[in-house]
C-alpha positions in Angstrom: -182.9 114.5 236.7 -182.8 112.9 240.1 -185.8 114.6 241.8 -185.5 112.3 244.8 -182.1 114.1 245.6 -184.0 117.4 245.7 -186.6 115.9 247.9 -183.9 114.6 250.3 -182.2 118.0 250.3 -185.5 119.8 251.2 -186.4 117.2 253.8 -183.0 117.7 255.5 -183.6 121.5 256.1 -183.8 122.3 259.7 -184.5 125.4 261.7 -183.9 125.5 265.5 -183.4 121.7 265.5 -186.7 120.9 263.8 -187.5 119.9 260.2 -188.9 122.8 258.2 -191.2 120.6 256.1 -193.5 117.8 257.5 -193.8 116.4 253.9 -191.7 116.6 250.8 -192.6 115.0 247.5 -192.5 115.4 243.7 -195.8 116.3 242.0 -196.7 116.5 238.3 -197.6 120.3 238.3 -198.6 123.2 240.4 -202.4 122.8 239.7 -202.4 119.3 241.1 -200.7 120.6 244.3 -203.2 123.4 244.8 -206.3 121.3 243.9 -205.2 118.8 246.6 -206.9 121.0 249.2 -206.4 122.7 252.5 -202.8 123.2 253.8 -202.7 120.9 256.9 -198.9 121.3 257.5 -195.9 122.9 256.0 -194.8 121.0 253.0 -192.7 121.2 249.9 -193.3 119.9 246.4 -190.8 119.4 243.6 -192.3 120.2 240.2 -190.5 119.3 237.0 -191.3 122.3 234.7 -189.3 122.6 231.5 -186.2 121.7 229.4 -184.9 124.2 227.0 -182.0 124.1 224.5 -179.3 126.6 225.3 -177.2 128.0 222.5 -176.2 126.3 219.4 -175.9 122.5 219.1 -172.5 121.1 218.1 -172.4 118.7 215.2 -169.2 116.8 214.9 -169.3 113.0 214.8 -172.2 113.2 217.2 -174.8 115.7 218.4 -174.1 117.7 221.6 -175.8 120.7 223.2 -176.5 122.3 226.6 -180.0 121.9 228.0 -181.4 124.1 230.7 -183.8 122.4 233.1 -186.3 124.4 235.2 -187.7 123.1 238.4 -190.3 124.6 240.6 -190.4 124.2 244.4 -193.8 124.8 245.9 -193.9 125.6 249.6 -197.3 125.2 251.2 -197.3 127.1 254.5 -200.1 126.7 257.0 -201.9 129.8 258.2 -203.0 129.1 261.8 -206.0 131.4 262.8 -204.8 133.9 260.2 -207.6 134.5 257.6 -205.8 137.4 256.0 -202.3 135.9 255.9 -200.6 138.4 258.1 -198.8 135.9 260.4 -198.1 133.4 257.6 -195.8 136.0 255.8 -193.2 135.8 258.5 -193.1 132.0 258.5 -193.1 131.9 254.7 -190.1 134.3 254.6 -188.1 132.1 257.0 -189.0 129.0 255.0 -188.1 130.6 251.6 -184.8 131.8 252.9 -183.8 128.4 254.3 -184.9 126.6 251.1 -183.1 129.0 248.8 -179.9 128.7 250.8 -180.1 125.0 250.5 -180.9 124.8 246.8 -179.1 127.7 245.2 -175.6 126.4 244.4 -176.5 122.8 245.0 -175.1 120.4 242.4 -177.4 117.5 242.0 -174.8 115.3 240.3 -171.6 115.7 238.2 -173.6 116.1 235.0 -175.5 119.2 236.1 -174.3 122.7 236.9 -175.3 124.0 240.4 -178.8 125.3 240.7 -179.5 129.0 240.3 -182.5 130.8 241.8 -184.6 132.4 239.0 -187.8 133.7 240.5 -190.5 133.2 243.1 -194.2 134.2 243.6 -197.3 133.4 245.5 -199.5 131.2 243.5 -202.5 130.8 245.9 -203.8 131.8 249.3 -206.5 129.4 250.3 -208.3 128.4 253.4 -205.5 127.0 255.5 -202.5 128.6 254.0 -200.4 129.9 251.2 -198.8 128.2 248.2 -195.5 129.9 247.1 -193.4 128.7 244.2 -189.7 129.3 243.7 -188.2 128.6 240.3 -184.6 127.2 240.0 -182.6 126.3 236.9 -179.7 124.1 236.1 -177.9 123.2 232.9 -176.5 119.9 231.7 -174.7 118.7 228.6 -176.6 116.3 226.3 -174.2 114.2 224.3 -175.4 111.7 221.7 -172.7 109.3 221.2 
């Protein structure tokens, strides 16, 4: 999958003429993002999560099957003078809505179906901000010719 295309999509999201995210990058997993430390600015991380076979495989002269790919998008949203997270909730809501509108329905290439939103949850609230992860899925056809 072209994770750079997802990075570019997230980097292009704007609200009121300003970019939503100061940084957008792909990371290996959510623990690595959280361990990185304090949230210094609003950022997004693309996390490759899983590939899963869908349905039965087709055996004719070659093998073919659908594969569902799961991708996590972590939003790290800075909490400014907000030790309990009250004010960050409003900013997080705005960021989640903008990102979901951009990703859900986005077709990364002609081989993949458009992305679908699957779920989202807070994964950590640490000094400096919140880490929230949305999960999106897409399916592609694997053909062995």
